[in-house]
C-alpha positions in Angstrom: -14.8 10.8 -8.8 -14.1 14.4 -9.9 -13.3 17.0 -7.3 -15.2 19.9 -8.8 -17.8 21.3 -6.3 -17.4 18.3 -4.0 -17.4 19.0 -0.3 -14.1 17.5 0.8 -12.8 17.1 4.4 -9.0 16.5 5.0 -7.9 15.7 8.5 -4.3 16.6 9.4 -4.7 19.3 6.8 -2.5 22.0 8.4 0.8 20.6 7.3 2.6 17.9 5.3 0.6 15.6 3.0 -2.7 16.9 4.3 -1.9 20.6 3.5 -0.6 19.7 0.0 -3.7 17.6 -0.7 -6.0 20.5 0.5 -4.3 22.8 -2.0 -4.4 20.3 -4.8 -8.1 19.4 -4.3 -9.0 23.1 -4.1 -7.2 23.7 -7.4 -9.4 21.0 -8.9 -12.5 22.8 -7.7 -13.3 21.1 -4.4 -14.9 22.9 -1.5 -12.2 22.0 1.0 -12.5 21.8 4.8 -9.1 21.8 6.5 -9.2 19.9 9.8 -6.3 19.8 12.3 -5.6 19.8 16.0 -3.7 23.0 15.1 -6.7 25.2 14.4 -4.7 28.2 13.6 -2.8 26.2 11.0 -6.0 24.8 9.6 -7.4 28.3 9.2 -4.2 29.6 7.5 -4.2 26.8 4.9 -8.0 27.2 4.3 -7.6 31.0 3.8 -5.3 30.3 0.8 -8.2 29.1 -1.3 -11.4 30.2 0.5 -11.9 27.0 2.3 -13.1 26.3 5.8 -10.6 25.7 8.6 -11.7 23.7 11.7 -9.6 23.0 14.8 -10.4 19.4 16.0 -9.0 16.6 18.1 -9.9 13.8 15.7 -9.3 11.2 18.5 -12.5 12.5 20.2 -15.8 11.3 18.7 -17.7 14.3 19.9 -15.3 16.7 18.3 -15.5 14.7 15.0 -19.3 14.9 15.1 -19.1 18.6 15.7 -16.7 19.1 12.9 -18.9 17.2 10.5 -21.9 19.2 11.6 -20.0 22.5 11.0 -18.9 21.3 7.6 -22.5 20.5 6.6 -23.8 23.8 7.8 -21.1 25.7 5.9 -20.9 23.7 2.6 -23.5 21.0 2.7 -23.3 17.1 2.8 -19.8 15.6 2.7 -18.8 14.0 -0.6 -15.2 13.1 0.1 -13.7 12.3 3.4 -9.9 12.0 3.7 -8.9 10.5 7.0 -5.2 11.6 6.9 -4.3 12.7 10.5 -1.9 10.6 12.4 0.7 10.5 15.1 3.8 8.3 15.6 5.0 8.9 19.1 5.5 5.3 20.2 8.6 3.0 20.3 9.2 -0.6 21.4 6.8 -2.7 23.4 8.6 -2.3 26.8 9.4 1.4 26.6 6.1 2.8 25.3 3.7 3.8 28.0 0.2 2.4 27.6 -1.2 5.9 27.4 0.8 6.4 24.2 -0.8 3.2 22.8 -4.2 4.6 23.5 -3.4 8.0 21.9 -2.2 6.3 18.8 -5.2 4.0 18.6 -7.6 6.9 19.0 -5.9 9.2 16.4 -4.6 6.6 13.9 -7.6 4.3 13.8 -10.6 5.4 15.8 -10.7 8.9 14.2 -11.3 7.1 10.9 -14.1 5.0 12.5 -15.7 8.1 14.1 -15.6 10.1 10.8 -16.9 7.2 8.6 -19.8 6.6 11.0 -20.7 10.3 10.8 -20.7 10.6 7.0 -21.4 7.1 5.6 -25.2 7.0 6.2 -25.7 10.2 4.1 -23.4 8.9 1.4 -25.3 5.7 1.1 -28.6 7.6 1.0 -27.3 9.7 -1.9 -25.8 6.7 -3.6 -22.3 8.2 -3.8 -19.3 9.1 -1.6 -15.6 8.8 -1.4 -13.6 7.8 1.7 -9.8 7.9 1.9 -7.5 6.6 4.6 -3.8 7.2 5.2 -2.1 4.1 6.5 1.5 4.4 5.3 3.6 1.4 4.3 3.8 0.8 8.0 0.3 -0.7 7.7 1.3 -3.1 5.0 4.9 -3.8 5.9 6.0 -2.3 9.3 7.7 0.6 10.9 11.0 -0.2 12.6 11.2 1.0 16.1 7.6 2.0 16.4 5.3 -0.8 17.4 2.1 1.2 18.2 2.3 3.0 14.9 2.8 -0.3 13.0 -0.2 -2.0 14.8 -2.6 0.9 14.4 -1.8 1.4 10.8 -2.3 -2.3 10.1 -5.8 -1.8 11.5 -6.4 1.1 9.1 -5.6 -1.2 6.2 -8.1 -3.7 7.4 -10.8 -1.0 7.9 -10.2 0.4 4.4 -10.4 -3.0 2.7 -13.5 -3.9 4.6 -15.3 -0.6 3.7 -14.3 -1.0 0.0 -15.7 -4.5 -0.2 -18.8 -4.0 1.9 -20.1 -0.7 0.5 -18.9 -0.6 -3.1 -22.4 -1.7 -4.3 -23.9 1.3 -2.5 -21.9 3.8 -4.5 -19.1 4.2 -1.9 -15.5 4.3 -3.2 -12.5 3.9 -1.0 -8.8 4.6 -1.4 -5.9 3.7 0.9 -2.8 5.9 0.8 0.4 3.9 1.8 3.3 6.3 1.4 6.9 5.6 2.0 9.2 8.4 3.1 7.7 11.9 2.6 9.3 15.1 3.6 7.0 16.0 6.5 7.4 16.8 10.2 6.4 13.2 11.0 9.4 11.7 9.1 11.8 14.1 10.9 15.4 14.6 9.8 15.8 12.9 6.4 19.5 12.5 6.9 19.0 10.4 10.0 19.3 6.5 10.0 15.6 5.6 9.8 14.9 7.9 6.9 18.0 7.0 5.0 17.7 3.2 5.6 14.1 2.2 6.0 11.8 5.0 4.7 12.6 4.5 1.0 12.9 7.3 -1.6 11.9 10.6 0.0 9.0 12.3 -1.8 7.7 15.8 -1.5 4.2 16.3 -0.2 3.1 18.0 -3.4 4.1 14.9 -5.4 2.0 12.7 -3.1 -0.9 15.0 -3.3 -0.9 14.7 -7.1 -0.8 10.9 -6.8 -3.7 11.0 -4.4 -5.9 13.2 -6.6 -5.2 11.1 -9.6 -6.1 7.9 -7.8 -9.4 9.4 -6.6 -10.3 10.5 -10.1 -9.5 7.0 -11.3 -11.3 5.5 -8.3 -8.3 3.3 -7.5 -8.0 1.7 -4.1 -4.3 1.4 -3.4 -2.1 4.5 -3.6 1.7 3.8 -3.5 4.1 6.7 -3.6 7.0 4.8 -5.1 7.5 1.7 -7.4 9.8 0.1 -4.8 6.8 -0.2 -2.5 5.2 -2.7 -4.8 8.4 -4.7 -4.9 8.6 -4.8 -1.1 4.9 -5.8 -0.9 5.5 -8.6 -3.5 8.5 -9.8 -1.5 6.4 -10.1 1.6 3.5 -11.8 -0.1 5.6 -14.2 -2.1 7.9 -15.4 0.6 7.1 -14.2 4.2 10.0 -16.1 5.8 12.6 -14.5 3.4 10.9 -11.0 4.0 11.2 -11.4 7.7 14.9 -12.3 7.5 15.5 -9.2 5.3 13.6 -6.9 7.8 15.7 -8.3 10.6 18.8 -7.4 8.7 17.5 -3.9 8.2 16.7 -3.7 11.9 20.3 -4.6 12.7 21.5 -2.0 10.3 19.3 0.7 11.8 20.5 -0.2 15.3 24.1 -0.1 14.2 23.6 3.4 12.9 22.0 4.7 16.1 18.5 3.3 16.1 15.1 4.8 15.3 15.1 8.6 15.4 13.9 9.9 18.8 
């Protein structure tokens, strides 16, 4: 799918990968809606290219529906939906409050469900639409020291695969972004143990945005940000027991260096 004149929503668009994608898509001619809990930040990014900024708690279905309605009233029906917003505030199973689990479930997974439910019927009726999901490699492999993030992102992978299989014949295309380390606020200090040991090669948001845009134009499902990610995936798929042993060794190394960043 080409971006020119396509009404495109990007959640988590006020910073990081989301903001870089908003700018990239706008340069390609998209009518971009920047959505973020930080409404001021969303408006600031949107103002750079004449887009629409909307403050929205994506973990709330009513707010998602209101955001979709505002988009349609301003630009028209949604052509491209990029479910990119996410949070990673959890830690281990015994020291993460259940309210944190619920917050991550709402933002990292249910926000995708709410948004897809809002736009999918119209896309099917028109016979075309594009839906993207950010899962990170945590959804395919895991994220050391953050169980709720790992679990919720695994669920996003399942959702994306299901939508791709089930609605492809109706003209719906789906992509899954699974980045390794990207220099964003979520990754934190790139000199700390997790980033240097487990996050892989650190990419800039602008690099990832270019990879995402290219994948959409090629209508390619899986978007990996570094070649090493495919190697890691192959290792898990080919020999799960060996992969688990390797991940345990990495966990030991992270712990010896001071653990997952707070």
